[in-house]
N, C-alpha and C positions, 0 to 999 in steps of 0.2 A: 293470347287473345282472350282465352276464357276468363282470365282474371281482370280483364279490362272493364272499367266502370261503364255502365250503359250511357252515361252522359258524355263519355269521350268518343262514342261511336258516331260516325256521320249520320245525319237524319235521313230518313227515307224521303225521296222527292215527294212534295205535296201532291202532284198530279197522280203519281203511282198510288200513293196512300189513299187518295179519294176513290180511285177506281177499285181498289181492293175492298174498301168499305162498301161501295155500291154493290159489288158482287156478293159480298158476305151478307149484306142486308137482305138481298133477295133470297139467298139460300136458307138463311136462318129465320126468315119471317114466320111467325106462328100461323098455324092452319086457319085461324080465324081472320087473318089479315093477308091472305094469299094475294101476291101481286098479279096484275093483269098481264095479258099476253105481250103488250108493248114493252113493259118493264122487264119481263123475262128475256125477250129478244135483245133488248139493250144490254142486259147483263151478260148474255152469251157473246155478244159482239165485243163487249169490254174484256171478257175473259180471254177471248181469242187474241186481242191486242196485247194483253198481259203476258200470255203464253209466248207469243212471238218475241216480245221484249226480253223476257227472261231467258229465252233460248239464245238471244244475242249476248246477254250478260255472261253466260257460262263460259264460252271460249275466252272472253276477255279476262275473267277471273283465273282461268287455267293459265293463260299467258302470263299473268302477273305472278302466280305461284311458281311457274317454271323459271321465270326471270330471277326469282329469289332462291333458286336452287332446290325447290321441292321436287322430289322424284315422282315418276309415274306410279311407283309402288305406294307411296304415301297418298297420292291423289285418289287412288282406286276406291278406298272406302268412303271418302267424301263425295264421290260421284256415284256411289251405290253400285259399283261393279266389283268383280271378284279378283281381278288381276291387273297388272300394269299394262298388259297388251289390250285388255278391254278398255282401260282408261284412255289409252292413246287412241284407240279406234273411235271411242265416243267423241273425243276432241276433234279428230279429223273429220268426222261426219258433221259436227256442229259448226266448225270453222267456216266462215264465208270463203267461197272460191276465189283464188287469186286470178289475175287477168289471164294467165296462161292456162288456167283450168276451166275456162268458160266452156259450158256445154257438157262437162263431165259429171257423172253421177257421184254420189257420196262414196260408194264402194270403190269406184275408180280412183277417186282422190286418195282413199286409204291405201290402195294398191300402189299408186304412183309415188306416194310419199315413202312407203316402205322400200320401193325400188330405188329411189333417190338415196335413201340412207344406206342401203346396201352398196350402192356405187361409191358413196363417200367413204364407207369403211374400207372397201377394197383399195381406194386411192391412198388413204391414210396408212394402211398396213404396208403398202408398197413403198411409200415415201420413208417410212421408218426403217424399212430393210435397206433402202438406198441412201442412208444417212451420209455416208462418205461422199458419194457423188453429188448429192444436193448441197452439202456444205462446201465442197470445193467450188462449185459454180457460184454459190452465194458469196463466197470469200472473194472471187474475181470481181463480182459486182461491187462488193463493199470497198474494194481497193480504189474504186473511182471516187470515193467519198470526198477526197481533198482536191480533185481536179478543179481548177478555177473557171474553166470555160463551160461548165454544165448549165443548161437552162434550169429555171426553177422547177418545173414539173419533173425533169429527169433527176435533179438533186433530191427532190422529195421522195421519189421512188427508190433511189439508191440508199438514202438514209433509212428508209423503212426496212429494206433488206439488211442493212448494217445492224439495226436494232434487233431484228428478229433472229439474226444469226446467233445472238447471245443466249437464246432460249434453249430449252432441253428437248423440245419436240420438233424434229425436222419437218414434219408434215405442215407445220405453221409457215414454212418458208414458201409454200407453193403460191399462195395469194400474192405476197410481195414480189416474188420472182416474175409472176405474170405481168404485174404492173410495170416492173422494170424492163421486161422484154419489149413491151410496147413503146417505152420511152427511149430505149437504147438502140432500137433498130437502125436508125439513120447514122448514128455516130460510131457504134460498135456492133457491126453486123455479125461477126463471128460469135461474140458473146450472146447476142440475141438469138442466134441459131441454136446454140447449145441449150438455152432455156426453152426454145421452141421444141427441141427434141424431147425434153423432159415432159413438157405439157402435152405434146402429141401422144406420148405413152400413157399419160393419165386419162386422156380422152379414150384411147383404145381400151383401157381397163374398164372404164364406164360402159362402153358399148358391149364389151364381152359379158360383164356382169348383168346388164340389162337383158341381153340375149339369152343367157343361161337361165335367168329367172323366168323369162317368158316361155322358154322351151319346157320348163319344169311344170308349168301350169296345166291342169287337165283341159 
């Protein structure tokens, strides 16, 4: 990016550029041409709008960087913080609240996000330890692949399990198995129950992880 020619970069939106120039003009005005109160108030209002807009851009840029595989460690200096934890914390505080986070504070969102990730890790670790069990259940689902009487939604869920079964990470089977369970319930209740037993255990793991983290807080 540093070697990219300036002419190749996207232009700053004209409205934003005009507002920056307005504020800069007021701040840099010579003493002999000091602006009046109305102009200063207009500049302050414009600066607030710019600050709010920039605050909205930052999490979008972080999302884009993360989507490209940039680590929190590499993001930290760009965000002006000292650690990956601080970079992630800054992002979570700036990110707009999701619908299920309405009414929560920024610190609560940071805590809830960390709790959710701890729950995810607990489930992933368990799924990898139970690779044999998960693969046996997934193989039973995949065997239905060639049945002619499957409806389209069920066939799609079975095919997804079949494809995922070829991967190296058994934790990735949980999502496809959940979808297959919902589709297979009416036609293959015993198999659907086997999947439910696995999924019930993952929910219990999440509950236990959440409770232990809550109990450990001061």
